N, CA, C and O atoms as a GROMACS GRO file, in nm:
protein
  616
    1UNK      N    1   0.072  -2.203   7.875
    1UNK     CA    2  -0.035  -2.132   7.942
    1UNK      C    3  -0.170  -2.197   7.912
    1UNK      O    4  -0.253  -2.211   8.001
    2UNK      N    5  -0.192  -2.235   7.787
    2UNK     CA    6  -0.317  -2.298   7.748
    2UNK      C    7  -0.341  -2.427   7.822
    2UNK      O    8  -0.455  -2.473   7.831
    3UNK      N    9  -0.235  -2.487   7.874
    3UNK     CA   10  -0.247  -2.612   7.950
    3UNK      C   11  -0.268  -2.586   8.098
    3UNK      O   12  -0.273  -2.680   8.177
    4UNK      N   13  -0.280  -2.459   8.137
    4UNK     CA   14  -0.303  -2.426   8.277
    4UNK      C   15  -0.177  -2.422   8.362
    4UNK      O   16  -0.187  -2.412   8.485
    5UNK      N   17  -0.063  -2.429   8.302
    5UNK     CA   18   0.063  -2.429   8.376
    5UNK      C   19   0.114  -2.285   8.385
    5UNK      O   20   0.212  -2.247   8.321
    6UNK      N   21   0.044  -2.206   8.466
    6UNK     CA   22   0.066  -2.063   8.471
    6UNK      C   23   0.203  -2.026   8.526
    6UNK      O   24   0.268  -1.935   8.473
    7UNK      N   25   0.248  -2.093   8.629
    7UNK     CA   26   0.379  -2.060   8.688
    7UNK      C   27   0.491  -2.084   8.587
    7UNK      O   28   0.583  -2.003   8.575
    8UNK      N   29   0.482  -2.194   8.515
    8UNK     CA   30   0.583  -2.223   8.413
    8UNK      C   31   0.577  -2.121   8.300
    8UNK      O   32   0.681  -2.075   8.251
    9UNK      N   33   0.458  -2.086   8.259
    9UNK     CA   34   0.443  -1.988   8.152
    9UNK      C   35   0.501  -1.855   8.196
    9UNK      O   36   0.576  -1.792   8.121
   10UNK      N   37   0.468  -1.811   8.316
   10UNK     CA   38   0.519  -1.684   8.366
   10UNK      C   39   0.672  -1.684   8.370
   10UNK      O   40   0.735  -1.586   8.331
   11UNK      N   41   0.731  -1.792   8.416
   11UNK     CA   42   0.878  -1.802   8.422
   11UNK      C   43   0.938  -1.793   8.283
   11UNK      O   44   1.040  -1.727   8.263
   12UNK      N   45   0.877  -1.859   8.186
   12UNK     CA   46   0.930  -1.855   8.050
   12UNK      C   47   0.918  -1.716   7.988
   12UNK      O   48   1.008  -1.671   7.918
   13UNK      N   49   0.806  -1.649   8.014
   13UNK     CA   50   0.788  -1.514   7.960
   13UNK      C   51   0.890  -1.419   8.022
   13UNK      O   52   0.940  -1.329   7.954
   14UNK      N   53   0.921  -1.438   8.149
   14UNK     CA   54   1.024  -1.354   8.213
   14UNK      C   55   1.160  -1.379   8.149
   14UNK      O   56   1.238  -1.286   8.129
   15UNK      N   57   1.189  -1.504   8.118
   15UNK     CA   58   1.316  -1.536   8.050
   15UNK      C   59   1.322  -1.470   7.913
   15UNK      O   60   1.426  -1.418   7.873
   16UNK      N   61   1.212  -1.473   7.842
   16UNK     CA   62   1.206  -1.409   7.711
   16UNK      C   63   1.237  -1.260   7.725
   16UNK      O   64   1.313  -1.204   7.646
   17UNK      N   65   1.178  -1.197   7.825
   17UNK     CA   66   1.200  -1.053   7.844
   17UNK      C   67   1.342  -1.020   7.887
   17UNK      O   68   1.391  -0.910   7.860
   18UNK      N   69   1.408  -1.114   7.953
   18UNK     CA   70   1.550  -1.093   7.984
   18UNK      C   71   1.632  -1.091   7.854
   18UNK      O   72   1.727  -1.015   7.841
   19UNK      N   73   1.593  -1.174   7.759
   19UNK     CA   74   1.663  -1.179   7.631
   19UNK      C   75   1.627  -1.061   7.541
   19UNK      O   76   1.711  -1.007   7.470
   20UNK      N   77   1.500  -1.022   7.545
   20UNK     CA   78   1.453  -0.913   7.460
   20UNK      C   79   1.346  -0.833   7.534
   20UNK      O   80   1.227  -0.867   7.527
   21UNK      N   81   1.386  -0.727   7.604
   21UNK     CA   82   1.290  -0.648   7.681
   21UNK      C   83   1.185  -0.576   7.596
   21UNK      O   84   1.089  -0.521   7.650
   22UNK      N   85   1.201  -0.578   7.465
   22UNK     CA   86   1.104  -0.511   7.378
   22UNK      C   87   1.013  -0.611   7.306
   22UNK      O   88   0.946  -0.575   7.210
   23UNK      N   89   1.011  -0.736   7.353
   23UNK     CA   90   0.926  -0.837   7.289
   23UNK      C   91   0.784  -0.825   7.343
   23UNK      O   92   0.750  -0.879   7.448
   24UNK      N   93   0.702  -0.752   7.268
   24UNK     CA   94   0.568  -0.717   7.312
   24UNK      C   95   0.483  -0.837   7.349
   24UNK      O   96   0.408  -0.831   7.446
   25UNK      N   97   0.493  -0.945   7.275
   25UNK     CA   98   0.407  -1.061   7.298
   25UNK      C   99   0.426  -1.118   7.439
   25UNK      O  100   0.329  -1.166   7.498
   26UNK      N  101   0.546  -1.113   7.492
   26UNK     CA  102   0.569  -1.164   7.628
   26UNK      C  103   0.494  -1.080   7.731
   26UNK      O  104   0.444  -1.134   7.830
   27UNK      N  105   0.484  -0.950   7.709
   27UNK     CA  106   0.408  -0.864   7.801
   27UNK      C  107   0.259  -0.899   7.794
   27UNK      O  108   0.191  -0.911   7.895
   28UNK      N  109   0.211  -0.914   7.671
   28UNK     CA  110   0.071  -0.948   7.651
   28UNK      C  111   0.036  -1.082   7.716
   28UNK      O  112  -0.067  -1.095   7.782
   29UNK      N  113   0.123  -1.181   7.696
   29UNK     CA  114   0.098  -1.312   7.755
   29UNK      C  115   0.105  -1.308   7.907
   29UNK      O  116   0.034  -1.383   7.974
   30UNK      N  117   0.190  -1.223   7.961
   30UNK     CA  118   0.193  -1.206   8.107
   30UNK      C  119   0.058  -1.151   8.155
   30UNK      O  120   0.008  -1.190   8.260
   31UNK      N  121   0.000  -1.061   8.077
   31UNK     CA  122  -0.134  -1.009   8.113
   31UNK      C  123  -0.234  -1.123   8.117
   31UNK      O  124  -0.317  -1.129   8.208
   32UNK      N  125  -0.228  -1.214   8.020
   32UNK     CA  126  -0.318  -1.329   8.018
   32UNK      C  127  -0.297  -1.416   8.142
   32UNK      O  128  -0.394  -1.461   8.204
   33UNK      N  129  -0.171  -1.438   8.179
   33UNK     CA  130  -0.140  -1.520   8.297
   33UNK      C  131  -0.204  -1.457   8.421
   33UNK      O  132  -0.268  -1.527   8.500
   34UNK      N  133  -0.187  -1.327   8.438
   34UNK     CA  134  -0.239  -1.263   8.559
   34UNK      C  135  -0.392  -1.255   8.558
   34UNK      O  136  -0.454  -1.260   8.664
   35UNK      N  137  -0.451  -1.241   8.442
   35UNK     CA  138  -0.598  -1.248   8.437
   35UNK      C  139  -0.647  -1.387   8.475
   35UNK      O  140  -0.746  -1.400   8.547
   36UNK      N  141  -0.578  -1.489   8.428
   36UNK     CA  142  -0.616  -1.627   8.462
   36UNK      C  143  -0.606  -1.649   8.612
   36UNK      O  144  -0.680  -1.730   8.668
   37UNK      N  145  -0.518  -1.579   8.678
   37UNK     CA  146  -0.503  -1.588   8.823
   37UNK      C  147  -0.600  -1.496   8.898
   37UNK      O  148  -0.611  -1.504   9.020
   38UNK      N  149  -0.668  -1.411   8.825
   38UNK     CA  150  -0.760  -1.317   8.888
   38UNK      C  151  -0.694  -1.190   8.938
   38UNK      O  152  -0.756  -1.114   9.012
   39UNK      N  153  -0.570  -1.164   8.898
   39UNK     CA  154  -0.498  -1.045   8.941
   39UNK      C  155  -0.508  -0.938   8.832
   39UNK      O  156  -0.419  -0.924   8.749
   40UNK      N  157  -0.618  -0.865   8.835
   40UNK     CA  158  -0.646  -0.766   8.732
   40UNK      C  159  -0.546  -0.651   8.735
   40UNK      O  160  -0.508  -0.600   8.630
   41UNK      N  161  -0.501  -0.611   8.853
   41UNK     CA  162  -0.407  -0.500   8.864
   41UNK      C  163  -0.276  -0.532   8.792
   41UNK      O  164  -0.227  -0.451   8.714
   42UNK      N  165  -0.221  -0.650   8.817
   42UNK     CA  166  -0.098  -0.689   8.748
   42UNK      C  167  -0.123  -0.708   8.599
   42UNK      O  168  -0.039  -0.672   8.517
   43UNK      N  169  -0.238  -0.764   8.565
   43UNK     CA  170  -0.271  -0.782   8.423
   43UNK      C  171  -0.275  -0.647   8.352
   43UNK      O  172  -0.226  -0.634   8.240
   44UNK      N  173  -0.334  -0.546   8.416
   44UNK     CA  174  -0.338  -0.411   8.357
   44UNK      C  175  -0.198  -0.358   8.332
   44UNK      O  176  -0.170  -0.301   8.226
   45UNK      N  177  -0.111  -0.377   8.428
   45UNK     CA  178   0.026  -0.329   8.415
   45UNK      C  179   0.096  -0.395   8.296
   45UNK      O  180   0.159  -0.326   8.215
   46UNK      N  181   0.084  -0.527   8.285
   46UNK     CA  182   0.147  -0.597   8.173
   46UNK      C  183   0.085  -0.556   8.040
   46UNK      O  184   0.156  -0.537   7.941
   47UNK      N  185  -0.047  -0.541   8.036
   47UNK     CA  186  -0.115  -0.501   7.912
   47UNK      C  187  -0.074  -0.360   7.870
   47UNK      O  188  -0.057  -0.332   7.752
   48UNK      N  189  -0.058  -0.272   7.967
   48UNK     CA  190  -0.015  -0.135   7.937
   48UNK      C  191   0.126  -0.135   7.878
   48UNK      O  192   0.155  -0.060   7.785
   49UNK      N  193   0.213  -0.218   7.933
   49UNK     CA  194   0.348  -0.227   7.879
   49UNK      C  195   0.346  -0.279   7.735
   49UNK      O  196   0.422  -0.231   7.650
   50UNK      N  197   0.261  -0.376   7.708
   50UNK     CA  198   0.247  -0.426   7.570
   50UNK      C  199   0.197  -0.314   7.480
   50UNK      O  200   0.244  -0.298   7.367
   51UNK      N  201   0.100  -0.237   7.529
   51UNK     CA  202   0.044  -0.127   7.450
   51UNK      C  203   0.147  -0.017   7.424
   51UNK      O  204   0.143   0.047   7.318
   52UNK      N  205   0.237   0.004   7.517
   52UNK     CA  206   0.342   0.103   7.494
   52UNK      C  207   0.434   0.060   7.380
   52UNK      O  208   0.487   0.144   7.306
   53UNK      N  209   0.453  -0.070   7.365
   53UNK     CA  210   0.540  -0.123   7.260
   53UNK      C  211   0.469  -0.136   7.125
   53UNK      O  212   0.532  -0.120   7.020
   54UNK      N  213   0.340  -0.165   7.127
   54UNK     CA  214   0.268  -0.190   7.001
   54UNK      C  215   0.125  -0.135   7.010
   54UNK      O  216   0.029  -0.212   7.009
   55UNK      N  217   0.110  -0.003   7.020
   55UNK     CA  218  -0.024   0.055   7.036
   55UNK      C  219  -0.115   0.033   6.916
   55UNK      O  220  -0.235   0.055   6.926
   56UNK      N  221  -0.061  -0.007   6.804
   56UNK     CA  222  -0.135  -0.029   6.680
   56UNK      C  223  -0.189  -0.171   6.669
   56UNK      O  224  -0.277  -0.196   6.586
   57UNK      N  225  -0.140  -0.265   6.750
   57UNK     CA  226  -0.176  -0.406   6.737
   57UNK      C  227  -0.316  -0.430   6.791
   57UNK      O  228  -0.344  -0.399   6.907
   58UNK      N  229  -0.407  -0.487   6.708
   58UNK     CA  230  -0.545  -0.504   6.754
   58UNK      C  231  -0.559  -0.600   6.872
   58UNK      O  232  -0.648  -0.581   6.956
   59UNK      N  233  -0.474  -0.700   6.881
   59UNK     CA  234  -0.481  -0.792   6.995
   59UNK      C  235  -0.438  -0.721   7.123
   59UNK      O  236  -0.497  -0.740   7.229
   60UNK      N  237  -0.336  -0.640   7.112
   60UNK     CA  238  -0.290  -0.560   7.228
   60UNK      C  239  -0.400  -0.464   7.270
   60UNK      O  240  -0.426  -0.446   7.389
   61UNK      N  241  -0.465  -0.403   7.173
   61UNK     CA  242  -0.575  -0.312   7.204
   61UNK      C  243  -0.686  -0.386   7.278
   61UNK      O  244  -0.735  -0.339   7.380
   62UNK      N  245  -0.725  -0.502   7.226
   62UNK     CA  246  -0.830  -0.581   7.292
   62UNK      C  247  -0.791  -0.624   7.432
   62UNK      O  248  -0.872  -0.620   7.524
   63UNK      N  249  -0.665  -0.666   7.448
   63UNK     CA  250  -0.616  -0.709   7.579
   63UNK      C  251  -0.615  -0.593   7.677
   63UNK      O  252  -0.663  -0.605   7.790
   64UNK      N  253  -0.560  -0.481   7.633
   64UNK     CA  254  -0.551  -0.364   7.721
   64UNK      C  255  -0.691  -0.314   7.758
   64UNK      O  256  -0.717  -0.281   7.873
   65UNK      N  257  -0.781  -0.309   7.659
   65UNK     CA  258  -0.918  -0.266   7.686
   65UNK      C  259  -0.986  -0.359   7.786
   65UNK      O  260  -1.057  -0.312   7.875
   66UNK      N  261  -0.966  -0.488   7.771
   66UNK     CA  262  -1.029  -0.584   7.864
   66UNK      C  263  -0.978  -0.566   8.005
   66UNK      O  264  -1.055  -0.568   8.101
   67UNK      N  265  -0.846  -0.548   8.019
   67UNK     CA  266  -0.792  -0.531   8.155
   67UNK      C  267  -0.844  -0.402   8.218
   67UNK      O  268  -0.876  -0.399   8.337
   68UNK      N  269  -0.852  -0.296   8.138
   68UNK     CA  270  -0.906  -0.170   8.192
   68UNK      C  271  -1.052  -0.188   8.233
   68UNK      O  272  -1.094  -0.142   8.339
   69UNK      N  273  -1.129  -0.253   8.147
   69UNK     CA  274  -1.270  -0.276   8.177
   69UNK      C  275  -1.287  -0.358   8.305
   69UNK      O  276  -1.369  -0.324   8.391
   70UNK      N  277  -1.210  -0.465   8.316
   70UNK     CA  278  -1.219  -0.550   8.435
   70UNK      C  279  -1.173  -0.477   8.561
   70UNK      O  280  -1.214  -0.512   8.672
   71UNK      N  281  -1.087  -0.376   8.543
   71UNK     CA  282  -1.041  -0.296   8.657
   71UNK      C  283  -1.136  -0.182   8.690
   71UNK      O  284  -1.113  -0.108   8.785
   72UNK      N  285  -1.244  -0.168   8.611
   72UNK     CA  286  -1.343  -0.066   8.640
   72UNK      C  287  -1.329   0.061   8.559
   72UNK      O  288  -1.403   0.157   8.583
   73UNK      N  289  -1.237   0.065   8.465
   73UNK     CA  290  -1.217   0.184   8.382
   73UNK      C  291  -1.291   0.166   8.250
   73UNK      O  292  -1.231   0.140   8.145
   74UNK      N  293  -1.423   0.180   8.256
   74UNK     CA  294  -1.507   0.160   8.137
   74UNK      C  295  -1.476   0.264   8.030
   74UNK      O  296  -1.476   0.232   7.911
   75UNK      N  297  -1.450   0.388   8.070
   75UNK     CA  298  -1.421   0.493   7.972
   75UNK      C  299  -1.290   0.465   7.898
   75UNK      O  300  -1.282   0.480   7.776
   76UNK      N  301  -1.187   0.424   7.971
   76UNK     CA  302  -1.060   0.391   7.909
   76UNK      C  303  -1.073   0.273   7.814
   76UNK      O  304  -1.016   0.274   7.705
   77UNK      N  305  -1.149   0.173   7.856
   77UNK     CA  306  -1.171   0.056   7.770
   77UNK      C  307  -1.246   0.095   7.644
   77UNK      O  308  -1.210   0.052   7.534
   78UNK      N  309  -1.349   0.177   7.658
   78UNK     CA  310  -1.428   0.220   7.542
   78UNK      C  311  -1.343   0.302   7.445
   78UNK      O  312  -1.356   0.287   7.323
   79UNK      N  313  -1.257   0.387   7.498
   79UNK     CA  314  -1.170   0.467   7.411
   79UNK      C  315  -1.077   0.377   7.330
   79UNK      O  316  -1.057   0.399   7.211
   80UNK      N  317  -1.020   0.276   7.395
   80UNK     CA  318  -0.932   0.184   7.322
   80UNK      C  319  -1.010   0.105   7.217
   80UNK      O  320  -0.965   0.094   7.103
   81UNK      N  321  -1.125   0.051   7.255
   81UNK     CA  322  -1.205  -0.024   7.158
   81UNK      C  323  -1.246   0.063   7.041
   81UNK      O  324  -1.259   0.016   6.928
   82UNK      N  325  -1.266   0.191   7.068
   82UNK     CA  326  -1.302   0.284   6.961
   82UNK      C  327  -1.195   0.293   6.853
   82UNK      O  328  -1.225   0.324   6.738
   83UNK      N  329  -1.070   0.265   6.889
   83UNK     CA  330  -0.964   0.270   6.789
   83UNK      C  331  -0.974   0.154   6.690
   83UNK      O  332  -0.912   0.157   6.584
   84UNK      N  333  -1.052   0.052   6.725
   84UNK     CA  334  -1.074  -0.060   6.632
   84UNK      C  335  -1.188  -0.030   6.534
   84UNK      O  336  -1.218  -0.111   6.447
   85UNK      N  337  -1.249   0.086   6.549
   85UNK     CA  338  -1.356   0.128   6.458
   85UNK      C  339  -1.476   0.035   6.466
   85UNK      O  340  -1.513  -0.012   6.573
   86UNK      N  341  -1.535   0.010   6.351
   86UNK     CA  342  -1.654  -0.077   6.347
   86UNK      C  343  -1.618  -0.225   6.339
   86UNK      O  344  -1.705  -0.310   6.329
   87UNK      N  345  -1.488  -0.254   6.345
   87UNK     CA  346  -1.443  -0.392   6.344
   87UNK      C  347  -1.421  -0.450   6.205
   87UNK      O  348  -1.389  -0.568   6.192
   88UNK      N  349  -1.436  -0.368   6.102
   88UNK     CA  350  -1.421  -0.421   5.966
   88UNK      C  351  -1.278  -0.418   5.915
   88UNK      O  352  -1.245  -0.489   5.820
   89UNK      N  353  -1.192  -0.336   5.974
   89UNK     CA  354  -1.052  -0.332   5.929
   89UNK      C  355  -0.984  -0.465   5.958
   89UNK      O  356  -1.017  -0.533   6.055
   90UNK      N  357  -0.888  -0.501   5.873
   90UNK     CA  358  -0.820  -0.629   5.892
   90UNK      C  359  -0.758  -0.634   6.031
   90UNK      O  360  -0.685  -0.543   6.071
   91UNK      N  361  -0.785  -0.741   6.104
   91UNK     CA  362  -0.731  -0.762   6.238
   91UNK      C  363  -0.821  -0.710   6.349
   91UNK      O  364  -0.812  -0.758   6.462
   92UNK      N  365  -0.906  -0.613   6.319
   92UNK     CA  366  -0.993  -0.559   6.424
   92UNK      C  367  -1.081  -0.666   6.489
   92UNK      O  368  -1.100  -0.663   6.611
   93UNK      N  369  -1.136  -0.761   6.411
   93UNK     CA  370  -1.220  -0.863   6.476
   93UNK      C  371  -1.147  -0.946   6.581
   93UNK      O  372  -1.207  -0.983   6.682
   94UNK      N  373  -1.020  -0.976   6.560
   94UNK     CA  374  -0.949  -1.056   6.660
   94UNK      C  375  -0.927  -0.972   6.786
   94UNK      O  376  -0.930  -1.026   6.897
   95UNK      N  377  -0.904  -0.843   6.770
   95UNK     CA  378  -0.893  -0.756   6.887
   95UNK      C  379  -1.022  -0.754   6.967
   95UNK      O  380  -1.020  -0.761   7.090
   96UNK      N  381  -1.134  -0.746   6.897
   96UNK     CA  382  -1.264  -0.748   6.964
   96UNK      C  383  -1.288  -0.885   7.028
   96UNK      O  384  -1.339  -0.893   7.140
   97UNK      N  385  -1.251  -0.992   6.958
   97UNK     CA  386  -1.270  -1.127   7.012
   97UNK      C  387  -1.189  -1.146   7.140
   97UNK      O  388  -1.239  -1.200   7.238
   98UNK      N  389  -1.064  -1.101   7.139
   98UNK     CA  390  -0.980  -1.112   7.259
   98UNK      C  391  -1.043  -1.034   7.374
   98UNK      O  392  -1.047  -1.082   7.487
   99UNK      N  393  -1.090  -0.915   7.346
   99UNK     CA  394  -1.157  -0.833   7.448
   99UNK      C  395  -1.272  -0.913   7.513
   99UNK      O  396  -1.279  -0.923   7.636
  100UNK      N  397  -1.359  -0.968   7.431
  100UNK     CA  398  -1.475  -1.039   7.484
  100UNK      C  399  -1.437  -1.172   7.548
  100UNK      O  400  -1.498  -1.212   7.647
  101UNK      N  401  -1.338  -1.242   7.493
  101UNK     CA  402  -1.292  -1.366   7.557
  101UNK      C  403  -1.240  -1.338   7.697
  101UNK      O  404  -1.273  -1.409   7.792
  102UNK      N  405  -1.158  -1.234   7.710
  102UNK     CA  406  -1.100  -1.203   7.842
  102UNK      C  407  -1.206  -1.158   7.941
  102UNK      O  408  -1.191  -1.177   8.062
  103UNK      N  409  -1.312  -1.099   7.892
  103UNK     CA  410  -1.421  -1.057   7.980
  103UNK      C  411  -1.520  -1.171   8.007
  103UNK      O  412  -1.612  -1.156   8.088
  104UNK      N  413  -1.503  -1.284   7.939
  104UNK     CA  414  -1.593  -1.397   7.960
  104UNK      C  415  -1.725  -1.383   7.889
  104UNK      O  416  -1.821  -1.452   7.923
  105UNK      N  417  -1.732  -1.296   7.790
  105UNK     CA  418  -1.855  -1.274   7.713
  105UNK      C  419  -1.846  -1.358   7.585
  105UNK      O  420  -1.807  -1.309   7.479
  106UNK      N  421  -1.883  -1.484   7.599
  106UNK     CA  422  -1.859  -1.584   7.496
  106UNK      C  423  -1.943  -1.562   7.370
  106UNK      O  424  -1.894  -1.583   7.259
  107UNK      N  425  -2.067  -1.521   7.384
  107UNK     CA  426  -2.150  -1.498   7.266
  107UNK      C  427  -2.089  -1.393   7.174
  107UNK      O  428  -2.079  -1.412   7.053
  108UNK      N  429  -2.047  -1.281   7.234
  108UNK     CA  430  -1.986  -1.174   7.155
  108UNK      C  431  -1.851  -1.218   7.099
  108UNK      O  432  -1.818  -1.189   6.984
  109UNK      N  433  -1.774  -1.289   7.181
  109UNK     CA  434  -1.644  -1.338   7.135
  109UNK      C  435  -1.661  -1.429   7.014
  109UNK      O  436  -1.585  -1.420   6.918
  110UNK      N  437  -1.760  -1.516   7.018
  110UNK     CA  438  -1.785  -1.609   6.907
  110UNK      C  439  -1.818  -1.533   6.779
  110UNK      O  440  -1.770  -1.569   6.671
  111UNK      N  441  -1.899  -1.429   6.790
  111UNK     CA  442  -1.932  -1.350   6.672
  111UNK      C  443  -1.807  -1.286   6.611
  111UNK      O  444  -1.789  -1.285   6.489
  112UNK      N  445  -1.720  -1.233   6.697
  112UNK     CA  446  -1.598  -1.168   6.647
  112UNK      C  447  -1.498  -1.270   6.594
  112UNK      O  448  -1.426  -1.241   6.498
  113UNK      N  449  -1.492  -1.387   6.655
  113UNK     CA  450  -1.405  -1.492   6.600
  113UNK      C  451  -1.452  -1.528   6.459
  113UNK      O  452  -1.370  -1.547   6.369
  114UNK      N  453  -1.583  -1.538   6.440
  114UNK     CA  454  -1.637  -1.568   6.306
  114UNK      C  455  -1.593  -1.462   6.205
  114UNK      O  456  -1.556  -1.495   6.092
  115UNK      N  457  -1.596  -1.336   6.245
  115UNK     CA  458  -1.550  -1.228   6.155
  115UNK      C  459  -1.400  -1.242   6.127
  115UNK      O  460  -1.356  -1.220   6.014
  116UNK      N  461  -1.323  -1.277   6.229
  116UNK     CA  462  -1.178  -1.296   6.210
  116UNK      C  463  -1.151  -1.412   6.114
  116UNK      O  464  -1.059  -1.405   6.033
  117UNK      N  465  -1.230  -1.518   6.125
  117UNK     CA  466  -1.216  -1.630   6.033
  117UNK      C  467  -1.248  -1.585   5.891
  117UNK      O  468  -1.177  -1.620   5.796
  118UNK      N  469  -1.353  -1.508   5.876
  118UNK     CA  470  -1.389  -1.457   5.743
  118UNK      C  471  -1.277  -1.372   5.684
  118UNK      O  472  -1.256  -1.372   5.562
  119UNK      N  473  -1.204  -1.300   5.769
  119UNK     CA  474  -1.089  -1.221   5.723
  119UNK      C  475  -0.965  -1.307   5.700
  119UNK      O  476  -0.866  -1.261   5.645
  120UNK      N  477  -0.972  -1.432   5.744
  120UNK     CA  478  -0.858  -1.524   5.738
  120UNK      C  479  -0.740  -1.472   5.821
  120UNK      O  480  -0.624  -1.479   5.779
  121UNK      N  481  -0.774  -1.419   5.938
  121UNK     CA  482  -0.670  -1.369   6.029
  121UNK      C  483  -0.585  -1.488   6.075
  121UNK      O  484  -0.640  -1.587   6.124
  122UNK      N  485  -0.454  -1.481   6.061
  122UNK     CA  486  -0.370  -1.600   6.084
  122UNK      C  487  -0.353  -1.645   6.228
  122UNK      O  488  -0.315  -1.760   6.251
  123UNK      N  489  -0.379  -1.561   6.326
  123UNK     CA  490  -0.351  -1.599   6.465
  123UNK      C  491  -0.469  -1.648   6.546
  123UNK      O  492  -0.459  -1.659   6.668
  124UNK      N  493  -0.579  -1.677   6.482
  124UNK     CA  494  -0.701  -1.711   6.555
  124UNK      C  495  -0.681  -1.829   6.650
  124UNK      O  496  -0.714  -1.820   6.768
  125UNK      N  497  -0.628  -1.937   6.600
  125UNK     CA  498  -0.617  -2.058   6.682
  125UNK      C  499  -0.526  -2.038   6.803
  125UNK      O  500  -0.549  -2.099   6.907
  126UNK      N  501  -0.424  -1.955   6.789
  126UNK     CA  502  -0.337  -1.926   6.903
  126UNK      C  503  -0.420  -1.869   7.018
  126UNK      O  504  -0.409  -1.916   7.132
  127UNK      N  505  -0.502  -1.771   6.989
  127UNK     CA  506  -0.581  -1.707   7.095
  127UNK      C  507  -0.694  -1.797   7.144
  127UNK      O  508  -0.725  -1.799   7.263
  128UNK      N  509  -0.755  -1.870   7.052
  128UNK     CA  510  -0.860  -1.964   7.094
  128UNK      C  511  -0.802  -2.070   7.187
  128UNK      O  512  -0.869  -2.114   7.281
  129UNK      N  513  -0.679  -2.110   7.162
  129UNK     CA  514  -0.617  -2.211   7.249
  129UNK      C  515  -0.579  -2.155   7.386
  129UNK      O  516  -0.609  -2.218   7.487
  130UNK      N  517  -0.515  -2.039   7.390
  130UNK     CA  518  -0.463  -1.994   7.520
  130UNK      C  519  -0.565  -1.923   7.607
  130UNK      O  520  -0.554  -1.928   7.730
  131UNK      N  521  -0.665  -1.857   7.549
  131UNK     CA  522  -0.763  -1.788   7.633
  131UNK      C  523  -0.907  -1.825   7.599
  131UNK      O  524  -1.000  -1.764   7.651
  132UNK      N  525  -0.927  -1.924   7.514
  132UNK     CA  526  -1.061  -1.955   7.466
  132UNK      C  527  -1.122  -2.084   7.514
  132UNK      O  528  -1.206  -2.141   7.444
  133UNK      N  529  -1.082  -2.133   7.630
  133UNK     CA  530  -1.138  -2.259   7.680
  133UNK      C  531  -1.290  -2.253   7.685
  133UNK      O  532  -1.357  -2.346   7.641
  134UNK      N  533  -1.344  -2.146   7.739
  134UNK     CA  534  -1.490  -2.135   7.750
  134UNK      C  535  -1.555  -2.133   7.612
  134UNK      O  536  -1.665  -2.186   7.595
  135UNK      N  537  -1.489  -2.072   7.516
  135UNK     CA  538  -1.542  -2.071   7.379
  135UNK      C  539  -1.543  -2.212   7.321
  135UNK      O  540  -1.641  -2.253   7.259
  136UNK      N  541  -1.433  -2.285   7.340
  136UNK     CA  542  -1.425  -2.421   7.287
  136UNK      C  543  -1.526  -2.514   7.354
  136UNK      O  544  -1.564  -2.616   7.297
  137UNK      N  545  -1.568  -2.480   7.474
  137UNK     CA  546  -1.667  -2.561   7.546
  137UNK      C  547  -1.810  -2.514   7.523
  137UNK      O  548  -1.905  -2.572   7.576
  138UNK      N  549  -1.825  -2.408   7.444
  138UNK     CA  550  -1.958  -2.350   7.424
  138UNK      C  551  -2.030  -2.413   7.305
  138UNK      O  552  -1.972  -2.488   7.227
  139UNK      N  553  -2.156  -2.381   7.293
  139UNK     CA  554  -2.237  -2.428   7.180
  139UNK      C  555  -2.194  -2.362   7.049
  139UNK      O  556  -2.233  -2.408   6.941
  140UNK      N  557  -2.114  -2.257   7.056
  140UNK     CA  558  -2.066  -2.188   6.936
  140UNK      C  559  -1.953  -2.264   6.867
  140UNK      O  560  -1.932  -2.249   6.746
  141UNK      N  561  -1.880  -2.346   6.944
  141UNK     CA  562  -1.759  -2.406   6.890
  141UNK      C  563  -1.780  -2.493   6.766
  141UNK      O  564  -1.702  -2.482   6.672
  142UNK      N  565  -1.881  -2.579   6.760
  142UNK     CA  566  -1.896  -2.661   6.639
  142UNK      C  567  -1.906  -2.577   6.511
  142UNK      O  568  -1.847  -2.612   6.409
  143UNK      N  569  -1.980  -2.467   6.517
  143UNK     CA  570  -1.993  -2.379   6.400
  143UNK      C  571  -1.859  -2.314   6.366
  143UNK      O  572  -1.819  -2.309   6.250
  144UNK      N  573  -1.790  -2.263   6.468
  144UNK     CA  574  -1.661  -2.198   6.444
  144UNK      C  575  -1.556  -2.298   6.395
  144UNK      O  576  -1.479  -2.268   6.304
  145UNK      N  577  -1.555  -2.415   6.456
  145UNK     CA  578  -1.461  -2.518   6.412
  145UNK      C  579  -1.486  -2.555   6.266
  145UNK      O  580  -1.391  -2.573   6.190
  146UNK      N  581  -1.612  -2.566   6.229
  146UNK     CA  582  -1.645  -2.598   6.090
  146UNK      C  583  -1.597  -2.488   5.995
  146UNK      O  584  -1.551  -2.516   5.884
  147UNK      N  585  -1.608  -2.363   6.038
  147UNK     CA  586  -1.561  -2.252   5.954
  147UNK      C  587  -1.410  -2.262   5.930
  147UNK      O  588  -1.360  -2.218   5.826
  148UNK      N  589  -1.339  -2.321   6.026
  148UNK     CA  590  -1.193  -2.332   6.015
  148UNK      C  591  -1.148  -2.470   5.969
  148UNK      O  592  -1.029  -2.502   5.970
  149UNK      N  593  -1.245  -2.553   5.930
  149UNK     CA  594  -1.217  -2.690   5.887
  149UNK      C  595  -1.147  -2.771   5.994
  149UNK      O  596  -1.055  -2.847   5.965
  150UNK      N  597  -1.191  -2.754   6.118
  150UNK     CA  598  -1.138  -2.827   6.232
  150UNK      C  599  -1.246  -2.923   6.283
  150UNK      O  600  -1.365  -2.898   6.266
  151UNK      N  601  -1.204  -3.033   6.345
  151UNK     CA  602  -1.304  -3.117   6.412
  151UNK      C  603  -1.363  -3.038   6.529
  151UNK      O  604  -1.291  -2.963   6.594
  152UNK      N  605  -1.489  -3.055   6.555
  152UNK     CA  606  -1.554  -2.976   6.661
  152UNK      C  607  -1.503  -3.009   6.800
  152UNK      O  608  -1.528  -2.933   6.894
  153UNK      N  609  -1.434  -3.119   6.816
  153UNK     CA  610  -1.379  -3.154   6.947
  153UNK      C  611  -1.244  -3.091   6.976
  153UNK      O  612  -1.186  -3.117   7.082
  154UNK      N  613  -1.190  -3.007   6.884
  154UNK     CA  614  -1.057  -2.946   6.901
  154UNK      C  615  -1.053  -2.847   7.012
  154UNK      O  616  -0.948  -2.788   7.039
   0.00000   0.00000   0.00000
């Protein structure tokens, strides 16, 4: 998906779900695929299914909130984001970062990625790679890359 091969990614995620219909990550990644295509309605559906399987997961919360927000449900998005509190709990910053990345709000996403790095959240690079192209192309990337001991061109 990070390489822009959305049709292939979608097909693979469907195969994963045939093997394990309860694999939450495949639902979440399907939401990312449909957002990349501009299909917010389908993205909402996939994000909701992920949330049904893992309502506690901060990345799922951020993804579901972003799809609701992009679909015009600001109240639903705010309620979900509220479950992440002030963002200080472990994992909450990555949920907030995913929310802002999916909405295209790079300044806010960069701030939350920095907090996730400070928490040493293990999945940061996965999300930066698959949904963070704009972040990696932004003026924020050299600082964030340095925080993670990565070359700024990554």
